[in-house]
N, C-alpha and C positions, 0 to 999 in steps of 0.2 A: 599479466593482466589480461582479463577477459573483454571482450569486443560486444557488446550488445546493443539493442535496440529496445524499447520498453515504451508501451502505448497504453495508456491508461483509457479506459472506456466507460467511467461512470459507473452507473448501477451493473453493468455485465463483469465488471473486474478489470483485469489488465492481462496483457500478453507480452511477454518476454521472447525475443527471437536473436539467436546467435550467429554469427557467419560458421557455414560448414556443420551447422548442428539441426538436426530436425527429429521430432517436430517442435516448433515452439512450445514454450511454458505458456500455459493459460492458468489464471485463478480467478474464481467467482468472486464475486462482494457477495457479503450478507444484505438480506434483504433488510432496510432500515428506514425509518420516519425521517425525510430530509427536512430539516429546519432553515438551513444557510449554506449552500454549496461554496461560497466564498474561502478559499484556501485549501481544498480537497486536493489540487495537485499537489501544493506546497507540503501538504501533511502526508501524503504519500510519498513525496522526495525523501524526506526525512525519516520516515518510517523504513524503508528501503533500504536509503544509505547508513543509517545506523546498524540495522544487522547485517548490512554487507560489509562495512568496513569493521565489524566485530568478528568478521569470518564465517559468518552463516552462507551458507548454500545459497543459490541463486533463487531457486523454490522457496526457500522460507523467506528470504529477503523481498520477495515479491508480493507474498502472504502477508509479511508483517506492513508492508507498504499497501495492501487493499484494505487491511484492517487499519490501518492509521487514517486513510483518507476516508472511509466509511463510518467511522467513529467520529470525524471530525465536522461532518456534515450533519450530527444530530443535534449540535449545538449552534447558537448565533454567535458570528463573529469569527474571524480568521484565525486568530493566535490568542485569544483571550485566557484559554486555560488548557494547552496542551497535555495530550495524553501520556504518561510515564511508560514504561515497557509493562509495568504490572496491571495498569487499567486495560491496555490491549490484549495481555492473556486472558484476562477477566473477560473482556468483551468477546473474545473469540468462543470461550465455552457457551 
């Protein structure tokens, strides 16, 4: 099990630190037009954990979490239309 701390930073993305590891992993967020920030943190956690539990690296998981949170704020409502993995990959491009 990997022990880490993740801090989301809104428009600045997120940072992940592991005990005994340096430097922390930092991922920037893409610039988006914010419609509704409600649920962005939950979307981040869902994206991060979905990738991590599928065996992805911490960096890839952090990127997916940031993309999930970033995409979620472009729509109104927290859970009305959650993105699929394909949606997030297309958004990343």
